[in-house]
N, C-alpha and C positions, 0 to 999 in steps of 0.2 A: 341762348344762354340757359344753362341748367339752373334748377332751383338752388343747388348748393353753391354754384358760381355767383348767382345773384346775392346770396346770403353773405358770401365773403366780400363782395364789392360794397354792399351796404354797410357791413361792419367797418370797413375801412373808411367810410365817409362819415362816421358818427362824430368825429372830432370837429366837423364844421358846425357852425351855429344853426339852430332851427327856430322857426317861428313858434311851433307848438309841439310838445311831447304829450302823447296820450298813453296812460298806463292802463292796460286792460284790453284784451282782444275778444271780448264778448260782443253781444249785439249793440250795447251802448257805445263802447269804444270804437267799434267799426263804423257806426253811424256818425259819431263825432269826426272821425277821420274823413269820411266821405264828404260831409258838409264843409269841413275845413279846406279840403282840396278844391271844392267847388268855389270857395272864396279866394282861391289862389295862394293859400298859405303853403309854406314848406313844412309839412307835418310828418311826424314819426310816431308810429304806434308800436309798443312793446308789450308782449304777453309772456308771463312767467311759465306757463305750460304750453298747451297748444291753443290755436285759435278756437274759440267756442268750447274750450275744455270744461268750463264751469256750467253755470245755470243755462247758458244759451244753447247747449246741446242736450239738455235734460229736462226741457219744459214739457208741458202737456200737449205740445205740437199744435196748439190752437192760436189762430189770429182771431181773437174774439172781440165782440163789441162791448163787453163789460156789463152783461146782463145782471150779474150779482151785485153790482154797485148801485143799482136802482133801489135795492132794499135799504141802502144808507142814504138815499135821497141825493146821490151825487150825479145829477143829470149832466152837468158840464163834462165830467169825465167820460160818461157814456157817449155823449155826442162826439167828443174828440176821438174816442176809440172806434166808433163806427166810421167816421170820416177817414181815419188812417187805415182802417181795414179795407175800405173801398179803394183807396189809393194803391195799397199793396197788391190787391187782387188784379187791378187793372195793369199795373206796371210789372208785376211779377207773375203774369199768367203762366201756369205750368209749374210754378213753385209754391204759390199761394192758391189753394184750390177750394172753391165754394163747397160747402157741406150743409145739407139739410139736417137740422137737429130737431129733436122732440123732447119736451119735458113730459115724462110720464108721471101722472099724479092720480090720487084716489080721494074721493070725498071724505073718507075716514081720517084724512090728515087734518080735517077741520079748517081753521082759518088759514093755515099755511097752504092748503090746496087752492083756496081762492086768491091768496096773496100771489102765488106763483103764476096763476092765469092772468091776474091783473098786471103783474110785472111784464110779462111777455106782450100783453096788449100795448102797453106804453112803449116797450122796446121796439116793437114792429113799427109803431108810428114814427119813432125817432129815426128809423132806417129809411123813411120816406114811402112806406107802403101801408095799405090797409090790412089789419090783421086777418089772417086766414082762419077758417073754422077749425075747431078741435077735431081730432080723430077719435071716434068712438071705438069700443072694443072690436067690432067686426072689421073696421078699417085697419086697426092696429095689427090684427092677425094677418091681414093681407099684406101690409107693408113690412112687417117683421114677424114671420111665422114662429120663430123660436122665442119670442117675448112671452112672458107669463100671461096666461089667459085668465082674466079675472073680471067679473062683472063690476062695472063702475070705473074701471081704469081707463083713463083717457090719455091721448097724446096731444100736447100743445106745440105746434110747429113754430120754429123760428130759424133764422139764418146765422151761420157761422162759417169759418174757413179753417182748413188745416194747412200745415206748412212743414217742410223739412227745415227745422230751426237752424241746424248747423250749416246747411247749404245757403240759407239766407245770409248768415254772417259772412260766409266765404265769398258769396257773390258781391256783397257790399264792399268787402275788402279788396277783391280783385278789381272792381271798378274804381275804387279810390286810388289804388296803386297805378292803374292805367292812366289816371288823371294827374299823376305826379306825386302821390303820397308814397310813404314807405311803411313797411310793417315787418316786424321780426317776432317769431314765436320762440319759445324756450329761452327767453331772456328775462332775468329777474332783476327787479329794482331793489338794490340793497341799501340805498340811502337817498336823501334829498339834498341838493345843493342849495345853500342860502347865501344871498348877497344883499347886504343892507337890510337884513331882516325879512327878506321875501324869498320864496322858492324860485330858483333860477335854473334848475336843471336836475338831473338824476345821476346816480351811480348805478351802472349796469354790470351784471355778470352773465356771461353766455354759458348756460348749463350744458351746451353741446360741446363747445370748443374750450371750456374752462379758461376763459379770458375775461378781462374787465375793461370798462371804458367809462369815462366821464363825459356827459353830454349836456350842453347848455341850450336853453331855449328862452324865448320871450315869455312863454307861459307853459304851465303844466296842468293837465287835466287828469284827475284820479277817477277813472271809469272802471274800477275793478269789481264792481258789484258787491257781492257778499264779503269781499276782502277789503272794502273801502276803509273800514276802521283800522285795519292793519297798516295801511299807508298813512292814514292820519295820525297813527301812534308816533310816527317820526316827529310830529309837531306837538306831541303830548296832548292831543285833542281827546275829549271824552267820547266814548263810543255812542253811536246813534242807531246801530242796526240790531235787529233780532233775527238771526238766521233761522229759517224755517225749512224743514225738509219735506219735499213732496216726492212720493214714490209711485211707480207705475208697473203694471204687468203687461206683457206683450204675448198675444196668442196669434197663431196662424189664421188667416182668413178662411182657409178650408175647414178648420175645426170650429171656428167661431165666426160664421158668416154674418155680416151686418151691412145694411144699405144706408142706414141713417146714424147720426150721432144720437145717443140716448142719455139724458140726464135725469136723475132722480135722487130723492133723499135716501141716505143709507138707513137700513133697517135698525141700526143701533143709535141713531141720532138725527140731527137736522142737517149735517153736512151733505152737500151735493156730491155725487159721484158721476163721472162721465165715462161712457163706453162708446168708442167711435172707431170707424174704419180709418186706417192711416197706412200709407204706402201699401204693402201687400199683407197687412196684418190687422189685428183688432187690438186697440189700446184701452187699458182700464186704469183709471186714476181719478183723483189723486188723493194722497194723504196731506196732512198739514200739522207737522209736529215741530216742536223746538229741537234744533239740531245741536247736540252736545259735543260730538267728536271734533277733532281739529279740522279746520277748513282746508289744511294742506293734504288731507287724506281723501282718497276717492270715496265719495259717499256710497252707502249701500242700503238696500231695503232691509228692514228688520223682520224677523219671523212674525211679530205682532201685526205689522203692516200687511204682510202677505195674507194673514188670516182675515184682516179687515176687508181687503179688496176681494178676496174670494167669497166672503159672505155677501158682498154686493152683487157679484156675478150670479151666485146661486139664487139670490132673491128675485132677480128679474129674468134670468134665463135658465130655469130649472130643467127644462126639457133637454138641454144639451149635455147635462151631466158632466160638466167640466170639472176637472180636478187639477191639483198642482202639477201632475205629470203632463198636462196639456200646455203649460206655460213654456213658451219658447225662450224668453229672456225677461229680465226685469232691469229697471234702472232707477236711480234716485238722484235728485238734484236739490240744491240748497238755494232758497230764494233770499234776495236782499230786501228785507222788509223793514221799514222805518218803525222803530219801537215806540209805542205809546204807553206801554205798561198794561195793555189789555190782558185779562186772565186767559181768554180764549184766543189762540193763535189766529183762528179764522176771522176774528173781529178786527185784526190790525189792518190799517189802511194800506192799499197797494199804490198809493201816489208816490211819485219820485221826489227826490230832494236835491237841490243844488246849493252848495256851501262854498264860500270863499274864505279861506283861512291862511293868512300870511302868504298870500299869493298863490296858494294851491286851490284850484277849483275842483271840488268833489261832486260828482253826479252819481246817484245810486237810487235804488228802488225802481218803481214803475213796472211797466209791462213790455213785452216784446212788441206788441201791436203798435205802441206809440213811440217806437225807438227814434223815428225821425224828429218828432216834436220834442222829445227829451234832448236830443242832440242840439237842437236850436236853442233850447233854454240854457244849456251849458255854455254854448258859444256866446250867447248874449251877455253872460257874466264876464266875458273876456274883452268886451268892446273897448273898455278904457285902456287896456294894455295893448290891444291889437285893433287899431281903428278900422282896418280894412274889413273887419267883420260886419261893420254897419251896413255894407252894401249887400250882404247876403239876404236873399229873398226867402221868407219863411214858407211861401206856398209854391216854390219851384218844384221841378220833378225830383224824384229820389233815385229810382233805379233807371239805368239807361235802357233804351229800346234795343231789344235783342234782334239780331239779323235773321232773315228768313232761312229756313232749311227746306224749302219746297222741292229742291232737286235731289235731296238725300233719300235713298231707298229705305225709308223707315215708315212705320205706321204714324198716323197723325198724333197718337198719344205719345209715342217715343220722341217725335220731333218737339212736341210741346214740353215734354219733360226736360230735354236738353236745353231748349231755349230758356226755360224758367230757372234751371239750376246753374247754368253756365253763361247765360247772357251772351256777350260779344265773343266769348271763347268757344261757343258751340261749334261753329264751322271748323275751327282748328282742331277741336277734339275729334270730330268726324274724320277729318283728313289724316289724323295721326293713327286712326284705327287700322289694325292689320286684319287680314282675312278672318272672318268669323267673329270678330270682336264687337260688331254691332248687334250681336245676338244678346239676349238677356241672360244673366246668371240664373240658373234653374231655381224656380221658386220665388223669384223677385222680378221687378221691373228694371233693376239696375243693369246697365250694359257693361260688358267686359271692357269696352273702350273707356269707360269712365275711370276704371282703375288705372289703366295705363296713363291717362291724362293727369290724374291726381299725383301719381308717383313721379311723373316727369316735371310737373310745373307748380304743384300746390304746397310746397314747403313741408313735405312729410318728413318727420324726424324719427318717429317710432311707428311700429306696425299698428298700434292702436289708433294713432292719428288717422291712418288710412281707413281702417275697417269700422271705426266707431264714429268718425266725423266727416271725412271726405265722402265716403259712402256709408250706408247704415247696415251693412251686412252683419255686423256684430250683434245688432238687435233683431234682425229679420230672419236669420237662419239658425237652425238648431245648433247648439254647442258653439255658438259664435262663428259658424262657418268653417269649422275644423275640416270638414270633408272637402272643401274647395281650396285649402291652402296650397296643394301642389300646383293647381292651375293658376292661383294667384302668384305663386313664386315664379312661374314661367313667364308671366306678363310683367311683373313689377320689379323683380330683383335687379335686373340690369338697369332699369330706369332709375332705381334708387341708388345705384352704385355700391351695393352691399356685396361683400364676398359671402361664401357659404357659411362661415362661422357667424358672421353678423346676422344673416337671415335666420339661422337656427336659434340664435340667442334671442332675437326679436320675437320669433314665433313662440318660444317657450314663455317669454315674459308676457306676451299678449294672452296666451291661453291661461296663464296663472291669474292675470288681471281679470279676465272674463269669468273664470270660475269663482273668483273671490267676490266680484262686485256686480256681475251681470247675470249670474245664475242664482236660482233661489237658494237662500241660506239653508244649511243642513238643519234638519229637525229630527228628533230633539237633540239638544246639546247635552253631553254627559256632565253632571256636576262634579266638582272636586269634593272629596270627602276629607274633612279635616278633624282629626281626632283630638289633637292637643290644643289647638287654638280655634274654637268654634266661631270667633268673630271675623275670621278672614273671609273675604268674598269668594264666591265660587269661580272656578275657571271653566270656560267652555272649550271642549276639545274637539278636534277633527273627528269625523265619523269613523275613521279608520282605527281609532283608539278603542281597544277592547278591554284593557286592564283598568280598574279603578285607580285613581290617583289619590294618594294620601299625603297631606302636608303634616310633617311631624316637627317636633321641637326636642332638642337634646341639649342639656347643660354641659358645657365643656369648660376647660380652663380658658378664661378670657371672655366668657359670657355665653348666653344661649344661642343656639344655631338652628335656624329653620331650614328644612330641606324637603324636597318633593320626592316621594317614592313612587315611581311609575310602574313598578313591578317588572315582570319578565324573568327569564331564567338564563343561566350561563355565567360567564365572567361578569364581575361587577364593574359598571362604568360610573365614574363620579364626575359630574359635569360642573365646571366653574365658569361663571359668566364674566362679562366685562364691567367696566366701571359704571356705566350708565343704566344698568338694568338689574334683573333678579333672576331667580331660577326659572321664571316664566319665559325667559328668552330662549330656553331650550324646548319650549312647548311644540314648535313645529316638528322638531327632529326626534325628541325623546320618545313619543309613542311609537314611532316607526322603529326605533332601535330596540324596543322591548322584544322584537322577534329574534334578536341576536344576543341579548345580554340582559342582566338585571341593571336597571337604570335609576340612579339617584342624581338629583340636581340641587346644588347648595346655594344658600344665601350667606355670603360673607360680607361683601361690600356692595357699593352701588346703591340703588334705590330699593333694595330688597327689604325684607322684614326684620332681619337680624340686627339688633342694636349695634351702633357703631361705638365701641368703647375702648379707650386706651390702646393697648398694643395690638389689638386686632385689626387696626386700620392699615398699617404699612405692609410692605411685601414680607418682611420677616415675621410679623405677627400673624398675617394670613397663612403663611406656610406652616407656622406652628399649630394654628387651629386646625388646618387640614390634617396635619399629622395626628392630632388627637382624634379627629373624626375617623380616620382610617383605622387607627388601632383600637379605639373604644367602641365604635359603632359598626364599622364594616367587619372588623376582626380579621383582616388579612389583606393581601395585596389587591390592588384594583387598577383598572385602566383609567388614567386621569385624562379628561378631555377639557381643555381650557381655551376659551376665546378671549383675545385681546389681553386685558389685565389678567384674566383667569389663566391664559396661556403662560404668562410670566411666572405666576405663582406655582403653576403645575410644573414648569421647567425647574424652578428652584427646588421644589420638593423632590422631584425625580432624581436630581443630582445629589441631594443631601440625604435622602432616605430611600435608597434603592430597595430595601427589604419590604416596603409597602407599595411599590410601584411595579405593576405587572405589564404596563404598556403606557405610552404617552402619545396623545394626539394634540398637536398645537394648531389652533385655528386662528389664522391672522394674529399670531401672538405679538404682544408688545415687545419690541426689540430695537436696538440702536440701528440707525441707517449706516450703510457702509461709508467710509470716509470719502468725501467728495460728492456724495449724493445731494442733489438739490431737492429740498422738501417742497411740497405744495405750500406756497406762502400764505394762501388764504386759510387752509386748514391749520397750518402751524401757528398762524397768528391767533386764530380762534382758541386753539388749545392753550396758548400762553395766557390769553386774557382770562380764560376760565380758571386758571390755576394761580394767578397772581394773588398774593395775600391782600385781603380787603376787596380788591376789584372782583375777584372770583365770587365772593359771597354776594356782592351787589348784583353781578350779572345773573346769577342763579335766581336771586330774589326778584329782580326786575323781569326776567323772562317768565318766571312763574306767575307774576302778577299780570303781565300782558297777555300771555298765551295760555294761561292755566296749566294744569298738570299735564294735559295732553300735549300742549305746545312745547312745554319744557322737555318732555320725553322725546318728542320728534326732533327737537333741536339737538339733544344729545346723540340721538341715533344718526341724524344727518351729518354730524361731525365726522363720522367714519363710514357710513353706509353709502354705497354707490347708488342704490335705487330703492328708496323707502317704499315705492309702490308695491314691491314684492313682499314686504313684511306683513304677515297675516294680521287681520284686524283684531283678532282676539288677543294677540300679543300686545298690541298697542293699548287696547282697552284695559287689560289687567295691569300692565305697568303703570298706566295712568292712574288707576285706582290706588296703587301703592304710593305713587308720588303725592297724590292728593292727601293721603294720610300724613305725609311728612311736611307738607308745605307750611303748615302753621308754625313749625319750628325753625323755618328759615328766617334770617340767613345764618344764625349762629348755632343752630342745632345740627340738622342732618347735612346741610351743605358744607359745613366746616369739616365734617368727617370725610365727605366725598373729596373735598379739595386736599385734605391731608393725604388721602390715598393716592390721588393723582400726582402730588409732589413726590411722594415716596417712589412711585413708578418712574418718574423722570430722573430722580437722583440715582436710582438703581441702574437705569440705562446709561447714564453718564459714566458710570463705572464700567466701561466696556470690558476691561480685562476680567472683572468678576463675572459678568454675563457670559463671556466666552468660556470661562472655567466651568460654569454650569453646563454649557452645551457639551463640552468635552467629557464632563463627568457622567452624563446619562448613559446607563447601561441597558435600559429597557428598549424593546422595539418601539420605534417612533414614526408617526405619520405627521407630516407638515402640510397643512392645507392653507392656501392663500388665494384670495380673490384678486385677479389682475386689475379690477377696477377700484381696488381699495385706495381711497384718497388719504386715509389717515396714516397707514403704514406703507412705506414705499415697497413695491414688489422687489426691488433690488435687495432689501433687507432679507427677505426669505430666500432669495437666490443665493445670497452670501452664506446664509445659514445652511442651506442645502450643500453648498460647496465645502463648508467646514465639516459637515457630517455626511459624506457621500453614502454611508450605509443607511441613512434615513430614507423613507419613502416621501417623495415630494410631489404634491398634487396642486399645480396652479389651475384654478378654475377661471376660465377665460372671461366669462361675462358676469362674474360675481364681485361683490364688494367686501366690506369688512366683516359681515356677518352671514356667511354662506349658509349656515344652519337655519337661518330665518328666511333668506332670499330664495333658496331652492332646496328645501329640506329633503325631498326624495333623492336628488342627485348626491347631496352630501352624505346621506345615510348609505346609499349604495356604495360610495367610495370607502366609507368607514368599514362597512361589512366585508367588502372585498379584502381590505387590508388586514382585518382581524383573521379572516380565513387563510390569508397567505402568510402572515407573519407571526401569529401567536398560536402556540400549542394550547390545548385545553388546560387550564390551570389545575394544579393538584391540590391547592388549598381550598378550604371550605369557603363558600360564598354566602353562607348564612349571615343574616343581619341581626345583631343584638340591639334592637330598638329600645331606647330608654324613654 
């Protein structure tokens, strides 16, 4: 049975009652599922993204004994960590690999030098061995020739282990499923069921198949890690977590050879940094910072973190002359740390927490090393509701014994690798390999056969599931493995059941994701120059932007208008955004368009900076303000480019003021659906709730309080966008900054203006004949762009619009959603530039701007 067939069968079985539902597919949720199945429970695990998508694939890759916790006197935690590490190394041989570590220290560190040596002395005793002698400078040079040579520097040896963290999660899940458990990825919990005042199940939405289900169970465990407070918010529970970001750099082992793990204090402070061999690379980490962005966004390393980690590398390995250009990849993860209010993030405890609230058991915090023990603590909290758990033995085995591969023509290292990562599946993986697929992918130890097996059996939904978690090629290979994509396609496309369009779409999305979150951030970012309003925060632009951006303010009838002037030459493009954003929503596309035109982006409505006052809020008022802008500021006809609400305003203006419209580009424009079209009930319902008088104000206020400015913007974006992972981080950050400025005035300030604008849009679209009269009245050349994955506006709407005006150019973008200018700006701009070249003669009017 294929992975997709198994998924369909499991979805069909959700209506049956379950003993236990586990929310969260990271290391803790997987461990709870494994131990629950060991107790004979009928258990289901659901994960909103991919298995191990969060912290459990972004750790420091260490199964460690907790040396750092000795400084806090937490000897019991260290004992437990050492015991669990020994268990994982024994049961997961080939996956959890012993690693010799050294603390490098110098007497000039004073008391901290002796404290570190004493800590390792005690640590070694707790592992059951007599401490080894320290390595003097001559020995250090012999063990690690590239390490800085400095009189007095010593190396204090101790034991640790490294792991492929995502593969550990996947092996635990596979063994749990083989024992009778069930697991679904890309399934989001949208609500908790309560009966008699207690949690009795969950509401689920399949983000792949766009379907919903109600699932009941005797107990529910919230094992969502850093998202635990989001689930607890359904019970109005107070937050407990302090999300902390840790970031890492990955170098090739050829450029940065290392035989031992090296730990040392950073030259700028007391925090320890670790540099260690991992897989076929060298790993440098970690940082420890409060994480402010939305947890629903892929975390990214910051330029400041890159500088911090590179300083550490240069201080201990100066002879290698490593630079940013030597970094193969980077990654960031967010840790679920229980908040105690400590001023220093590194001083927060890493202990785990188990809570029982109205029948919901939440388990969060802790470390990967102690995942089995944490799972048992969570299950103990359920014994009153599920008496069968009392028979579960806390000291039983965790991982199953892997079968032998002695008869397989592989090296001993490759056999151990497969046994460790795949356990009982290893023989089937080898049997499924085709000629040549038991060879490694060049530059790595990963076998080509692992890719085929993962594509066939391991619930891969997106290409990043495969390349960042099933195997780690996205971290180990330059540019995320771009050079190997043709070979990967030959092996995996058929196994995944993807046609050519799907593969190409997934490849583009993966490469965009990799360059945004796994490549080093661009440096330096160009600042936004703001002449009229100096208090506005700067905007960081893509490195391709060469023209300085100026944010200007002009006073028009109806109030002041902010707009961004991106520069450029040629015809003037005036960009209008949708209801939920501002001129920054054009940030991915606008700099690219300056090669073809003069680009301006306006703030009329949404969460932009222009005040919402009186008649400027509705469609008619916005069209009137646009007319003033074109006549008083632009001074002549312009190409109007409108997304969503902006498309509706641009359409109305083009029909009623042809003298100021040189061309029209409608990007997923707000438009009535054709009669008989069935709207997406989830999206339609959310839109109605957001716009109901009173209710809408409350929802915006509530979402703003729960998720902050970033969460509110992501909620608005998700309302229409097919894939928010493609939206550039700087767009999210800058919109978040604008929303934060407005949140103090909610619910009766800015949100009321937003809601009035939304209702104006809906009432306008209900007058279908008026809308169609505008469509027929447009005389300017027009391009209609629509993303086929748009869940907010039915594709049938744009198809009907194109049929009504067959002279318009219609561009359906197969794998895009509601905001193609953000999701794939280069492709959007290429289509716009081609249309401008084909359809528009060079304008005869002046394009000079009279800026006021």
